[in-house]
Jmol script that loads the backbone (N, CA, C; Angstrom):
load data "model"
ATOM      1  N   MET A   1       0.860  -1.310   0.010  1.00  0.00           N
ATOM      2  CA  MET A   1       0.029   0.007  -0.055  1.00  0.00           C
ATOM      3  C   MET A   1       0.883   1.337  -0.095  1.00  0.00           C
ATOM      4  N   ALA A   2       1.825   1.173   0.812  1.00  0.00           N
ATOM      5  CA  ALA A   2       2.915   2.286   0.792  1.00  0.00           C
ATOM      6  C   ALA A   2       3.491   2.735  -0.579  1.00  0.00           C
ATOM      7  N   PHE A   3       3.857   1.509  -1.463  1.00  0.00           N
ATOM      8  CA  PHE A   3       4.295   1.635  -2.788  1.00  0.00           C
ATOM      9  C   PHE A   3       3.390   2.353  -3.615  1.00  0.00           C
ATOM     10  N   LEU A   4       2.100   1.977  -3.558  1.00  0.00           N
ATOM     11  CA  LEU A   4       1.190   2.461  -4.437  1.00  0.00           C
ATOM     12  C   LEU A   4       0.913   4.160  -4.112  1.00  0.00           C
ATOM     13  N   SER A   5       0.900   4.353  -2.798  1.00  0.00           N
ATOM     14  CA  SER A   5       0.951   5.805  -2.451  1.00  0.00           C
ATOM     15  C   SER A   5       2.060   6.649  -2.931  1.00  0.00           C
ATOM     16  N   LEU A   6       3.138   6.019  -2.906  1.00  0.00           N
ATOM     17  CA  LEU A   6       4.430   6.660  -3.323  1.00  0.00           C
ATOM     18  C   LEU A   6       4.316   6.836  -4.836  1.00  0.00           C
ATOM     19  N   LEU A   7       3.823   5.865  -5.513  1.00  0.00           N
ATOM     20  CA  LEU A   7       3.658   5.988  -7.029  1.00  0.00           C
ATOM     21  C   LEU A   7       2.685   7.021  -7.489  1.00  0.00           C
ATOM     22  N   VAL A   8       1.627   7.067  -6.770  1.00  0.00           N
ATOM     23  CA  VAL A   8       0.512   8.196  -7.120  1.00  0.00           C
ATOM     24  C   VAL A   8       1.290   9.545  -6.959  1.00  0.00           C
ATOM     25  N   SER A   9       1.902   9.670  -5.721  1.00  0.00           N
ATOM     26  CA  SER A   9       2.508  11.008  -5.398  1.00  0.00           C
ATOM     27  C   SER A   9       3.476  11.454  -6.361  1.00  0.00           C
ATOM     28  N   VAL A  10       4.306  10.469  -6.971  1.00  0.00           N
ATOM     29  CA  VAL A  10       5.361  10.769  -7.848  1.00  0.00           C
ATOM     30  C   VAL A  10       4.753  11.132  -9.162  1.00  0.00           C
ATOM     31  N   VAL A  11       3.626  10.388  -9.627  1.00  0.00           N
ATOM     32  CA  VAL A  11       3.042  10.668 -10.826  1.00  0.00           C
ATOM     33  C   VAL A  11       2.230  11.998 -10.784  1.00  0.00           C
ATOM     34  N   LEU A  12       1.705  12.355  -9.727  1.00  0.00           N
ATOM     35  CA  LEU A  12       0.890  13.687  -9.692  1.00  0.00           C
ATOM     36  C   LEU A  12       2.002  14.756  -9.552  1.00  0.00           C
ATOM     37  N   SER A  13       3.125  14.575  -8.880  1.00  0.00           N
ATOM     38  CA  SER A  13       4.126  15.578  -8.866  1.00  0.00           C
ATOM     39  C   SER A  13       4.643  15.848 -10.213  1.00  0.00           C
ATOM     40  N   ALA A  14       4.791  14.721 -10.980  1.00  0.00           N
ATOM     41  CA  ALA A  14       5.314  14.822 -12.389  1.00  0.00           C
ATOM     42  C   ALA A  14       4.386  15.609 -13.360  1.00  0.00           C
ATOM     43  N   LEU A  15       3.090  15.358 -13.168  1.00  0.00           N
ATOM     44  CA  LEU A  15       2.010  15.802 -13.875  1.00  0.00           C
ATOM     45  C   LEU A  15       2.009  17.399 -13.668  1.00  0.00           C
ATOM     46  N   ILE A  16       2.083  17.831 -12.354  1.00  0.00           N
ATOM     47  CA  ILE A  16       1.948  19.185 -11.932  1.00  0.00           C
ATOM     48  C   ILE A  16       3.348  19.995 -12.435  1.00  0.00           C
ATOM     49  N   ALA A  17       4.289  19.301 -12.380  1.00  0.00           N
ATOM     50  CA  ALA A  17       5.486  19.877 -13.028  1.00  0.00           C
ATOM     51  C   ALA A  17       5.544  20.111 -14.467  1.00  0.00           C
ATOM     52  N   GLY A  18       4.923  19.092 -15.194  1.00  0.00           N
ATOM     53  CA  GLY A  18       4.612  19.005 -16.566  1.00  0.00           C
ATOM     54  C   GLY A  18       3.722  20.296 -16.925  1.00  0.00           C
ATOM     55  N   PHE A  19       2.646  20.334 -16.073  1.00  0.00           N
ATOM     56  CA  PHE A  19       1.789  21.421 -16.291  1.00  0.00           C
ATOM     57  C   PHE A  19       2.460  22.764 -16.207  1.00  0.00           C
ATOM     58  N   VAL A  20       3.262  23.052 -15.214  1.00  0.00           N
ATOM     59  CA  VAL A  20       4.050  24.292 -14.900  1.00  0.00           C
ATOM     60  C   VAL A  20       4.901  24.472 -16.278  1.00  0.00           C
ATOM     61  N   ILE A  21       5.685  23.623 -16.693  1.00  0.00           N
ATOM     62  CA  ILE A  21       6.462  23.718 -17.829  1.00  0.00           C
ATOM     63  C   ILE A  21       5.682  24.030 -19.070  1.00  0.00           C
ATOM     64  N   TRP A  22       4.585  23.277 -19.206  1.00  0.00           N
ATOM     65  CA  TRP A  22       3.761  23.517 -20.469  1.00  0.00           C
ATOM     66  C   TRP A  22       3.249  25.130 -20.346  1.00  0.00           C
ATOM     67  N   ILE A  23       3.026  25.558 -19.137  1.00  0.00           N
ATOM     68  CA  ILE A  23       2.430  27.150 -18.941  1.00  0.00           C
ATOM     69  C   ILE A  23       3.558  27.986 -19.362  1.00  0.00           C
ATOM     70  N   VAL A  24       4.634  27.709 -18.827  1.00  0.00           N
ATOM     71  CA  VAL A  24       5.875  28.529 -19.114  1.00  0.00           C
ATOM     72  C   VAL A  24       6.262  28.490 -20.744  1.00  0.00           C
ATOM     73  N   GLY A  25       5.955  27.417 -21.127  1.00  0.00           N
ATOM     74  CA  GLY A  25       6.264  27.266 -22.653  1.00  0.00           C
ATOM     75  C   GLY A  25       5.330  28.006 -23.530  1.00  0.00           C
ATOM     76  N   LYS A  26       4.075  28.060 -22.910  1.00  0.00           N
ATOM     77  CA  LYS A  26       2.957  28.867 -23.699  1.00  0.00           C
ATOM     78  C   LYS A  26       3.307  30.463 -23.552  1.00  0.00           C
ATOM     79  N   LEU A  27       3.907  30.928 -22.407  1.00  0.00           N
ATOM     80  CA  LEU A  27       4.217  32.244 -22.269  1.00  0.00           C
ATOM     81  C   LEU A  27       5.254  32.766 -22.951  1.00  0.00           C
ATOM     82  N   GLY A  28       6.172  31.885 -23.689  1.00  0.00           N
ATOM     83  CA  GLY A  28       7.343  32.370 -24.541  1.00  0.00           C
ATOM     84  C   GLY A  28       8.462  33.136 -23.659  1.00  0.00           C
ATOM     85  N   LEU A  29       8.730  32.570 -22.290  1.00  0.00           N
ATOM     86  CA  LEU A  29       9.736  33.028 -21.715  1.00  0.00           C
ATOM     87  C   LEU A  29      11.141  32.328 -21.724  1.00  0.00           C
ATOM     88  N   GLY A  30      11.679  32.035 -22.897  1.00  0.00           N
ATOM     89  CA  GLY A  30      12.880  31.480 -23.168  1.00  0.00           C
ATOM     90  C   GLY A  30      12.779  30.004 -23.337  1.00  0.00           C
ATOM     91  N   LEU A  31      11.507  29.367 -23.214  1.00  0.00           N
ATOM     92  CA  LEU A  31      11.408  27.952 -23.180  1.00  0.00           C
ATOM     93  C   LEU A  31      10.032  27.730 -24.061  1.00  0.00           C
ATOM     94  N   SER A  32      10.119  26.707 -25.063  1.00  0.00           N
ATOM     95  CA  SER A  32       8.933  26.261 -25.656  1.00  0.00           C
ATOM     96  C   SER A  32       8.755  24.751 -25.852  1.00  0.00           C
ATOM     97  N   VAL A  33       7.587  24.337 -25.597  1.00  0.00           N
ATOM     98  CA  VAL A  33       7.357  22.832 -25.817  1.00  0.00           C
ATOM     99  C   VAL A  33       6.352  22.660 -26.914  1.00  0.00           C
ATOM    100  N   ASN A  34       6.322  21.462 -27.480  1.00  0.00           N
ATOM    101  CA  ASN A  34       5.524  21.045 -28.627  1.00  0.00           C
ATOM    102  C   ASN A  34       4.054  20.685 -27.938  1.00  0.00           C
ATOM    103  N   SER A  35       3.971  20.061 -26.879  1.00  0.00           N
ATOM    104  CA  SER A  35       2.837  19.520 -26.459  1.00  0.00           C
ATOM    105  C   SER A  35       2.916  19.350 -24.864  1.00  0.00           C
ATOM    106  N   PHE A  36       1.754  19.002 -24.218  1.00  0.00           N
ATOM    107  CA  PHE A  36       1.772  18.712 -22.838  1.00  0.00           C
ATOM    108  C   PHE A  36       2.584  17.450 -22.582  1.00  0.00           C
ATOM    109  N   GLY A  37       2.500  16.516 -23.392  1.00  0.00           N
ATOM    110  CA  GLY A  37       3.246  15.084 -23.411  1.00  0.00           C
ATOM    111  C   GLY A  37       4.790  15.538 -23.192  1.00  0.00           C
ATOM    112  N   THR A  38       5.247  16.367 -24.218  1.00  0.00           N
ATOM    113  CA  THR A  38       6.527  16.820 -24.133  1.00  0.00           C
ATOM    114  C   THR A  38       6.879  17.489 -22.804  1.00  0.00           C
ATOM    115  N   ALA A  39       6.034  18.233 -22.381  1.00  0.00           N
ATOM    116  CA  ALA A  39       6.189  18.912 -21.008  1.00  0.00           C
ATOM    117  C   ALA A  39       6.303  17.934 -19.951  1.00  0.00           C
ATOM    118  N   PHE A  40       5.481  16.968 -19.920  1.00  0.00           N
ATOM    119  CA  PHE A  40       5.465  15.858 -18.898  1.00  0.00           C
ATOM    120  C   PHE A  40       6.807  15.122 -18.948  1.00  0.00           C
ATOM    121  N   ILE A  41       7.072  14.698 -20.060  1.00  0.00           N
ATOM    122  CA  ILE A  41       8.504  14.031 -20.221  1.00  0.00           C
ATOM    123  C   ILE A  41       9.685  14.882 -19.803  1.00  0.00           C
ATOM    124  N   ALA A  42       9.671  16.213 -20.242  1.00  0.00           N
ATOM    125  CA  ALA A  42      10.659  17.056 -19.776  1.00  0.00           C
ATOM    126  C   ALA A  42      10.568  17.218 -18.299  1.00  0.00           C
ATOM    127  N   ALA A  43       9.537  17.190 -17.575  1.00  0.00           N
ATOM    128  CA  ALA A  43       9.447  17.446 -16.194  1.00  0.00           C
ATOM    129  C   ALA A  43      10.330  16.277 -15.513  1.00  0.00           C
ATOM    130  N   ILE A  44      10.014  15.022 -16.077  1.00  0.00           N
ATOM    131  CA  ILE A  44      10.658  13.774 -15.455  1.00  0.00           C
ATOM    132  C   ILE A  44      12.269  13.906 -15.828  1.00  0.00           C
ATOM    133  N   VAL A  45      12.450  14.186 -17.019  1.00  0.00           N
ATOM    134  CA  VAL A  45      13.932  14.432 -17.426  1.00  0.00           C
ATOM    135  C   VAL A  45      14.666  15.473 -16.673  1.00  0.00           C
ATOM    136  N   ILE A  46      14.061  16.533 -16.346  1.00  0.00           N
ATOM    137  CA  ILE A  46      14.597  17.633 -15.749  1.00  0.00           C
ATOM    138  C   ILE A  46      14.904  17.314 -14.141  1.00  0.00           C
ATOM    139  N   ALA A  47      13.861  16.472 -13.528  1.00  0.00           N
ATOM    140  CA  ALA A  47      14.062  15.936 -12.107  1.00  0.00           C
ATOM    141  C   ALA A  47      15.217  14.907 -12.148  1.00  0.00           C
ATOM    142  N   VAL A  48      15.409  14.093 -13.091  1.00  0.00           N
ATOM    143  CA  VAL A  48      16.523  13.257 -13.031  1.00  0.00           C
ATOM    144  C   VAL A  48      17.955  13.913 -13.320  1.00  0.00           C
ATOM    145  N   VAL A  49      17.902  14.826 -14.368  1.00  0.00           N
ATOM    146  CA  VAL A  49      19.199  15.481 -14.583  1.00  0.00           C
ATOM    147  C   VAL A  49      19.612  16.466 -13.357  1.00  0.00           C
ATOM    148  N   SER A  50      18.576  16.989 -12.784  1.00  0.00           N
ATOM    149  CA  SER A  50      18.837  17.842 -11.515  1.00  0.00           C
ATOM    150  C   SER A  50      19.536  16.978 -10.536  1.00  0.00           C
ATOM    151  N   ALA A  51      18.759  15.964 -10.129  1.00  0.00           N
ATOM    152  CA  ALA A  51      19.200  14.935  -9.222  1.00  0.00           C
ATOM    153  C   ALA A  51      20.776  14.569  -9.370  1.00  0.00           C
ATOM    154  N   LEU A  52      20.851  14.241 -10.728  1.00  0.00           N
ATOM    155  CA  LEU A  52      22.335  13.902 -10.891  1.00  0.00           C
ATOM    156  C   LEU A  52      23.354  14.853 -10.730  1.00  0.00           C
ATOM    157  N   ILE A  53      22.933  16.215 -11.177  1.00  0.00           N
ATOM    158  CA  ILE A  53      24.043  17.188 -11.026  1.00  0.00           C
ATOM    159  C   ILE A  53      24.236  17.514  -9.469  1.00  0.00           C
ATOM    160  N   ILE A  54      23.043  17.651  -8.836  1.00  0.00           N
ATOM    161  CA  ILE A  54      23.256  17.758  -7.325  1.00  0.00           C
ATOM    162  C   ILE A  54      24.081  16.635  -6.553  1.00  0.00           C
ATOM    163  N   TRP A  55      23.899  15.470  -7.024  1.00  0.00           N
ATOM    164  CA  TRP A  55      24.652  14.332  -6.577  1.00  0.00           C
ATOM    165  C   TRP A  55      26.263  14.450  -6.817  1.00  0.00           C
ATOM    166  N   LEU A  56      26.500  14.799  -8.215  1.00  0.00           N
ATOM    167  CA  LEU A  56      27.811  14.934  -8.558  1.00  0.00           C
ATOM    168  C   LEU A  56      28.466  16.018  -7.832  1.00  0.00           C
ATOM    169  N   LEU A  57      27.872  17.097  -7.603  1.00  0.00           N
ATOM    170  CA  LEU A  57      28.337  18.209  -6.976  1.00  0.00           C
ATOM    171  C   LEU A  57      28.587  17.903  -5.355  1.00  0.00           C
ATOM    172  N   GLY A  58      27.823  17.047  -4.833  1.00  0.00           N
ATOM    173  CA  GLY A  58      28.028  16.485  -3.466  1.00  0.00           C
ATOM    174  C   GLY A  58      29.186  15.596  -3.392  1.00  0.00           C
ATOM    175  N   LEU A  59      29.239  14.777  -4.568  1.00  0.00           N
ATOM    176  CA  LEU A  59      30.422  13.821  -4.612  1.00  0.00           C
ATOM    177  C   LEU A  59      31.706  14.508  -4.724  1.00  0.00           C
ATOM    178  N   LEU A  60      31.745  15.700  -5.259  1.00  0.00           N
ATOM    179  CA  LEU A  60      32.945  16.410  -5.466  1.00  0.00           C
ATOM    180  C   LEU A  60      33.249  17.192  -4.213  1.00  0.00           C
ATOM    181  N   GLY A  61      32.233  17.221  -3.252  1.00  0.00           N
ATOM    182  CA  GLY A  61      32.362  18.090  -2.025  1.00  0.00           C
ATOM    183  C   GLY A  61      31.960  19.559  -2.195  1.00  0.00           C
ATOM    184  N   ILE A  62      31.160  19.808  -3.133  1.00  0.00           N
ATOM    185  CA  ILE A  62      30.824  21.145  -3.482  1.00  0.00           C
ATOM    186  C   ILE A  62      29.330  21.365  -2.885  1.00  0.00           C
ATOM    187  N   SER A  63      29.246  22.242  -1.907  1.00  0.00           N
ATOM    188  CA  SER A  63      28.072  22.514  -1.091  1.00  0.00           C
ATOM    189  C   SER A  63      27.580  23.814  -1.574  1.00  0.00           C
ATOM    190  N   ILE A  64      26.140  23.902  -1.839  1.00  0.00           N
ATOM    191  CA  ILE A  64      25.481  25.019  -2.162  1.00  0.00           C
ATOM    192  C   ILE A  64      24.928  25.704  -0.941  1.00  0.00           C
ATOM    193  N   GLY A  65      25.420  26.843  -0.740  1.00  0.00           N
ATOM    194  CA  GLY A  65      24.865  27.418   0.538  1.00  0.00           C
ATOM    195  C   GLY A  65      23.619  28.168   0.243  1.00  0.00           C
ATOM    196  N   GLY A  66      23.128  28.732   1.417  1.00  0.00           N
ATOM    197  CA  GLY A  66      21.880  29.650   1.373  1.00  0.00           C
ATOM    198  C   GLY A  66      22.095  30.953   1.088  1.00  0.00           C
ATOM    199  N   GLY A  67      21.137  31.668   1.307  1.00  0.00           N
ATOM    200  CA  GLY A  67      21.225  33.119   1.112  1.00  0.00           C
ATOM    201  C   GLY A  67      21.178  33.565  -0.418  1.00  0.00           C
ATOM    202  N   PHE A  68      21.590  34.866  -0.612  1.00  0.00           N
ATOM    203  CA  PHE A  68      21.598  35.269  -2.024  1.00  0.00           C
ATOM    204  C   PHE A  68      22.450  34.567  -3.054  1.00  0.00           C
ATOM    205  N   LEU A  69      23.783  34.346  -2.464  1.00  0.00           N
ATOM    206  CA  LEU A  69      24.731  33.686  -3.355  1.00  0.00           C
ATOM    207  C   LEU A  69      24.228  32.212  -3.777  1.00  0.00           C
ATOM    208  N   GLY A  70      23.631  31.517  -2.632  1.00  0.00           N
ATOM    209  CA  GLY A  70      23.109  30.223  -2.876  1.00  0.00           C
ATOM    210  C   GLY A  70      21.962  30.292  -3.914  1.00  0.00           C
ATOM    211  N   ALA A  71      21.106  31.190  -3.849  1.00  0.00           N
ATOM    212  CA  ALA A  71      20.053  31.436  -4.767  1.00  0.00           C
ATOM    213  C   ALA A  71      20.581  31.574  -6.215  1.00  0.00           C
ATOM    214  N   ILE A  72      21.535  32.422  -6.344  1.00  0.00           N
ATOM    215  CA  ILE A  72      22.186  32.727  -7.546  1.00  0.00           C
ATOM    216  C   ILE A  72      22.727  31.399  -8.214  1.00  0.00           C
ATOM    217  N   ILE A  73      23.465  30.537  -7.333  1.00  0.00           N
ATOM    218  CA  ILE A  73      24.070  29.328  -7.755  1.00  0.00           C
ATOM    219  C   ILE A  73      22.912  28.333  -8.201  1.00  0.00           C
ATOM    220  N   HIS A  74      21.825  28.282  -7.449  1.00  0.00           N
ATOM    221  CA  HIS A  74      20.675  27.427  -7.831  1.00  0.00           C
ATOM    222  C   HIS A  74      20.258  27.832  -9.148  1.00  0.00           C
ATOM    223  N   LEU A  75      20.041  29.050  -9.313  1.00  0.00           N
ATOM    224  CA  LEU A  75      19.482  29.722 -10.591  1.00  0.00           C
ATOM    225  C   LEU A  75      20.381  29.258 -11.743  1.00  0.00           C
ATOM    226  N   ILE A  76      21.606  29.353 -11.601  1.00  0.00           N
ATOM    227  CA  ILE A  76      22.719  28.769 -12.605  1.00  0.00           C
ATOM    228  C   ILE A  76      22.612  27.397 -12.905  1.00  0.00           C
ATOM    229  N   ILE A  77      22.402  26.626 -11.889  1.00  0.00           N
ATOM    230  CA  ILE A  77      22.241  25.193 -12.068  1.00  0.00           C
ATOM    231  C   ILE A  77      20.795  24.715 -12.760  1.00  0.00           C
ATOM    232  N   ALA A  78      19.797  25.486 -12.353  1.00  0.00           N
ATOM    233  CA  ALA A  78      18.565  25.393 -12.941  1.00  0.00           C
ATOM    234  C   ALA A  78      18.717  25.725 -14.475  1.00  0.00           C
ATOM    235  N   ALA A  79      19.212  26.760 -14.853  1.00  0.00           N
ATOM    236  CA  ALA A  79      19.461  27.162 -16.267  1.00  0.00           C
ATOM    237  C   ALA A  79      20.268  25.992 -17.020  1.00  0.00           C
ATOM    238  N   ILE A  80      21.418  25.592 -16.347  1.00  0.00           N
ATOM    239  CA  ILE A  80      22.148  24.383 -16.939  1.00  0.00           C
ATOM    240  C   ILE A  80      21.318  23.145 -17.286  1.00  0.00           C
ATOM    241  N   VAL A  81      20.461  22.727 -16.140  1.00  0.00           N
ATOM    242  CA  VAL A  81      19.706  21.707 -16.154  1.00  0.00           C
ATOM    243  C   VAL A  81      18.522  21.787 -17.416  1.00  0.00           C
ATOM    244  N   LEU A  82      18.025  23.089 -17.638  1.00  0.00           N
ATOM    245  CA  LEU A  82      17.205  23.128 -18.557  1.00  0.00           C
ATOM    246  C   LEU A  82      17.772  23.028 -20.080  1.00  0.00           C
ATOM    247  N   LEU A  83      18.989  23.676 -20.124  1.00  0.00           N
ATOM    248  CA  LEU A  83      19.749  23.384 -21.396  1.00  0.00           C
ATOM    249  C   LEU A  83      20.168  22.036 -21.696  1.00  0.00           C
ATOM    250  N   LEU A  84      20.565  21.185 -20.816  1.00  0.00           N
ATOM    251  CA  LEU A  84      20.773  19.902 -20.780  1.00  0.00           C
ATOM    252  C   LEU A  84      19.641  18.967 -21.273  1.00  0.00           C
ATOM    253  N   SER A  85      18.503  19.285 -20.586  1.00  0.00           N
ATOM    254  CA  SER A  85      17.172  18.633 -20.766  1.00  0.00           C
ATOM    255  C   SER A  85      16.812  18.851 -22.139  1.00  0.00           C
ATOM    256  N   ALA A  86      16.994  20.072 -22.810  1.00  0.00           N
ATOM    257  CA  ALA A  86      16.442  20.472 -24.057  1.00  0.00           C
ATOM    258  C   ALA A  86      17.275  19.521 -25.186  1.00  0.00           C
ATOM    259  N   ARG A  87      18.500  19.162 -24.915  1.00  0.00           N
ATOM    260  CA  ARG A  87      19.350  18.306 -25.753  1.00  0.00           C
ATOM    261  C   ARG A  87      18.755  16.865 -25.681  1.00  0.00           C
ATOM    262  N   ILE A  88      18.063  16.477 -24.617  1.00  0.00           N
ATOM    263  CA  ILE A  88      17.702  15.206 -24.462  1.00  0.00           C
ATOM    264  C   ILE A  88      16.186  14.922 -24.840  1.00  0.00           C
ATOM    265  N   VAL A  89      15.232  15.845 -24.702  1.00  0.00           N
ATOM    266  CA  VAL A  89      13.843  15.728 -24.922  1.00  0.00           C
ATOM    267  C   VAL A  89      13.531  16.343 -26.174  1.00  0.00           C
ATOM    268  N   PRO A  90      13.063  15.702 -27.231  1.00  0.00           N
ATOM    269  CA  PRO A  90      12.624  16.155 -28.515  1.00  0.00           C
ATOM    270  C   PRO A  90      11.469  16.984 -28.324  1.00  0.00           C
ATOM    271  N   GLY A  91      11.342  18.236 -28.655  1.00  0.00           N
ATOM    272  CA  GLY A  91      10.082  19.048 -28.653  1.00  0.00           C
ATOM    273  C   GLY A  91      10.248  20.023 -27.621  1.00  0.00           C
ATOM    274  N   LEU A  92      11.522  19.917 -26.801  1.00  0.00           N
ATOM    275  CA  LEU A  92      11.773  21.062 -25.869  1.00  0.00           C
ATOM    276  C   LEU A  92      12.809  21.977 -26.311  1.00  0.00           C
ATOM    277  N   GLN A  93      12.530  23.177 -26.420  1.00  0.00           N
ATOM    278  CA  GLN A  93      13.549  24.031 -26.972  1.00  0.00           C
ATOM    279  C   GLN A  93      13.846  25.237 -25.857  1.00  0.00           C
ATOM    280  N   VAL A  94      15.107  25.530 -25.737  1.00  0.00           N
ATOM    281  CA  VAL A  94      15.531  26.636 -24.836  1.00  0.00           C
ATOM    282  C   VAL A  94      16.190  27.640 -25.725  1.00  0.00           C
ATOM    283  N   GLU A  95      15.948  28.789 -25.514  1.00  0.00           N
ATOM    284  CA  GLU A  95      16.731  29.951 -26.183  1.00  0.00           C
ATOM    285  C   GLU A  95      17.921  30.356 -25.697  1.00  0.00           C
ATOM    286  N   GLY A  96      18.953  29.547 -25.693  1.00  0.00           N
ATOM    287  CA  GLY A  96      20.217  29.969 -25.113  1.00  0.00           C
ATOM    288  C   GLY A  96      20.217  30.149 -23.577  1.00  0.00           C
ATOM    289  N   PHE A  97      21.410  30.456 -23.003  1.00  0.00           N
ATOM    290  CA  PHE A  97      21.522  30.462 -21.651  1.00  0.00           C
ATOM    291  C   PHE A  97      20.751  31.649 -20.915  1.00  0.00           C
ATOM    292  N   VAL A  98      20.686  32.763 -21.380  1.00  0.00           N
ATOM    293  CA  VAL A  98      19.802  33.857 -20.970  1.00  0.00           C
ATOM    294  C   VAL A  98      18.242  33.479 -20.883  1.00  0.00           C
ATOM    295  N   GLY A  99      17.900  32.615 -22.084  1.00  0.00           N
ATOM    296  CA  GLY A  99      16.521  32.138 -22.102  1.00  0.00           C
ATOM    297  C   GLY A  99      16.315  31.197 -21.137  1.00  0.00           C
ATOM    298  N   ALA A 100      17.388  30.404 -20.697  1.00  0.00           N
ATOM    299  CA  ALA A 100      17.149  29.181 -19.628  1.00  0.00           C
ATOM    300  C   ALA A 100      17.039  29.767 -18.407  1.00  0.00           C
ATOM    301  N   LEU A 101      17.853  30.983 -18.082  1.00  0.00           N
ATOM    302  CA  LEU A 101      17.674  31.908 -16.989  1.00  0.00           C
ATOM    303  C   LEU A 101      16.288  32.354 -16.673  1.00  0.00           C
ATOM    304  N   VAL A 102      15.902  32.932 -17.575  1.00  0.00           N
ATOM    305  CA  VAL A 102      14.407  33.460 -17.766  1.00  0.00           C
ATOM    306  C   VAL A 102      13.364  32.444 -17.436  1.00  0.00           C
ATOM    307  N   ALA A 103      13.626  31.396 -18.186  1.00  0.00           N
ATOM    308  CA  ALA A 103      12.673  30.254 -18.091  1.00  0.00           C
ATOM    309  C   ALA A 103      12.837  29.562 -16.663  1.00  0.00           C
ATOM    310  N   ALA A 104      13.985  29.496 -16.094  1.00  0.00           N
ATOM    311  CA  ALA A 104      13.975  28.888 -14.620  1.00  0.00           C
ATOM    312  C   ALA A 104      13.418  29.711 -13.810  1.00  0.00           C
ATOM    313  N   VAL A 105      13.434  31.166 -13.758  1.00  0.00           N
ATOM    314  CA  VAL A 105      12.760  31.990 -12.936  1.00  0.00           C
ATOM    315  C   VAL A 105      11.252  31.775 -13.148  1.00  0.00           C
ATOM    316  N   ALA A 106      10.854  31.733 -14.444  1.00  0.00           N
ATOM    317  CA  ALA A 106       9.408  31.796 -14.680  1.00  0.00           C
ATOM    318  C   ALA A 106       8.760  30.289 -14.267  1.00  0.00           C
ATOM    319  N   ILE A 107       9.528  29.247 -14.298  1.00  0.00           N
ATOM    320  CA  ILE A 107       8.975  28.061 -13.717  1.00  0.00           C
ATOM    321  C   ILE A 107       9.028  28.100 -12.154  1.00  0.00           C
ATOM    322  N   ALA A 108       9.961  28.671 -11.598  1.00  0.00           N
ATOM    323  CA  ALA A 108       9.831  28.866 -10.104  1.00  0.00           C
ATOM    324  C   ALA A 108       8.611  29.673  -9.765  1.00  0.00           C
ATOM    325  N   VAL A 109       8.404  30.748 -10.549  1.00  0.00           N
ATOM    326  CA  VAL A 109       7.292  31.563  -9.987  1.00  0.00           C
ATOM    327  C   VAL A 109       5.900  30.914 -10.404  1.00  0.00           C
ATOM    328  N   VAL A 110       5.845  30.205 -11.497  1.00  0.00           N
ATOM    329  CA  VAL A 110       4.438  29.642 -11.881  1.00  0.00           C
ATOM    330  C   VAL A 110       4.281  28.363 -10.974  1.00  0.00           C
ATOM    331  N   SER A 111       5.478  27.689 -10.482  1.00  0.00           N
ATOM    332  CA  SER A 111       5.396  26.486  -9.625  1.00  0.00           C
ATOM    333  C   SER A 111       4.769  26.969  -8.306  1.00  0.00           C
ATOM    334  N   TRP A 112       5.228  28.079  -7.847  1.00  0.00           N
ATOM    335  CA  TRP A 112       4.793  28.833  -6.604  1.00  0.00           C
ATOM    336  C   TRP A 112       3.405  29.015  -6.625  1.00  0.00           C
ATOM    337  N   LEU A 113       2.962  29.578  -7.698  1.00  0.00           N
ATOM    338  CA  LEU A 113       1.449  30.137  -7.963  1.00  0.00           C
ATOM    339  C   LEU A 113       0.607  28.948  -7.877  1.00  0.00           C
ATOM    340  N   VAL A 114       0.965  27.720  -8.660  1.00  0.00           N
ATOM    341  CA  VAL A 114       0.239  26.506  -8.820  1.00  0.00           C
ATOM    342  C   VAL A 114       0.156  25.935  -7.448  1.00  0.00           C
ATOM    343  N   SER A 115       1.153  25.795  -6.721  1.00  0.00           N
ATOM    344  CA  SER A 115       1.291  25.277  -5.362  1.00  0.00           C
ATOM    345  C   SER A 115       0.469  26.149  -4.479  1.00  0.00           C
ATOM    346  N   PHE A 116       0.372  27.345  -4.510  1.00  0.00           N
ATOM    347  CA  PHE A 116      -0.476  28.299  -3.666  1.00  0.00           C
ATOM    348  C   PHE A 116      -1.937  28.030  -3.978  1.00  0.00           C
ATOM    349  N   VAL A 117      -2.203  27.865  -5.226  1.00  0.00           N
ATOM    350  CA  VAL A 117      -3.790  27.493  -5.660  1.00  0.00           C
ATOM    351  C   VAL A 117      -4.095  26.183  -5.240  1.00  0.00           C
ATOM    352  N   VAL A 118      -3.212  25.250  -5.271  1.00  0.00           N
ATOM    353  CA  VAL A 118      -3.593  23.838  -4.844  1.00  0.00           C
ATOM    354  C   VAL A 118      -3.730  23.660  -3.457  1.00  0.00           C
ATOM    355  N   GLY A 119      -2.833  24.472  -2.699  1.00  0.00           N
ATOM    356  CA  GLY A 119      -3.232  24.650  -1.295  1.00  0.00           C
ATOM    357  C   GLY A 119      -4.426  25.335  -0.956  1.00  0.00           C
ATOM    358  N   LEU A 120      -4.907  26.128  -1.625  1.00  0.00           N
ATOM    359  CA  LEU A 120      -6.112  26.956  -1.359  1.00  0.00           C
ATOM    360  C   LEU A 120      -7.243  25.890  -1.611  1.00  0.00           C
ATOM    361  N   LEU A 121      -7.276  25.175  -2.690  1.00  0.00           N
ATOM    362  CA  LEU A 121      -8.232  24.075  -3.050  1.00  0.00           C
ATOM    363  C   LEU A 121      -8.339  22.962  -1.997  1.00  0.00           C
ATOM    364  N   ILE A 122      -7.256  22.640  -1.255  1.00  0.00           N
ATOM    365  CA  ILE A 122      -7.265  21.511  -0.434  1.00  0.00           C
ATOM    366  C   ILE A 122      -7.742  22.075   0.854  1.00  0.00           C
ATOM    367  N   ILE A 123      -7.566  23.338   1.278  1.00  0.00           N
ATOM    368  CA  ILE A 123      -8.177  23.837   2.453  1.00  0.00           C
ATOM    369  C   ILE A 123      -9.834  23.921   2.291  1.00  0.00           C
ATOM    370  N   ILE A 124     -10.186  24.355   1.297  1.00  0.00           N
ATOM    371  CA  ILE A 124     -11.674  24.470   0.965  1.00  0.00           C
ATOM    372  C   ILE A 124     -12.381  23.067   0.925  1.00  0.00           C
TER     373      ILE A 124
END
end "model"
wireframe off; spacefill off
backbone 0.3
color backbone group
C-alpha cells in the first residue's frame, strides 16, 4: 500500500511539474514545448538531470549554501539543467543561456503560484 501511495505521489508531482513547464512554454519566456506530453517527459528528465547534478556536486564536495549567493548558484544550475534537458527531450527548446535563466525564474514563479492555488483548493 505504501508503494502505491508513493507511486501516485510521484506521478501527480510529475503531472503538476509538466503542467508548469507547459504554461511557461506557452508564455514564451525562453522555453517552448510542442505539447503537454513533451512537457510531462521534460519534467521527468529535468528531475533526473537535476538530481544527478546535485549528486555529482555533493560527490565532489561542493555544497551550495543559502542566502543570495546560494540562490544565484541554484538559478545557474537550473538554467544548465534546462539546457541539458533540451538536448535530451525532443520538442523542448530553450533559447540560449539567458533564455534558460528567464525560463528557470518563470518555472519557479509559476510553480509557486500553482502550489499556492492547490493549497487553497485543499483547504476548501
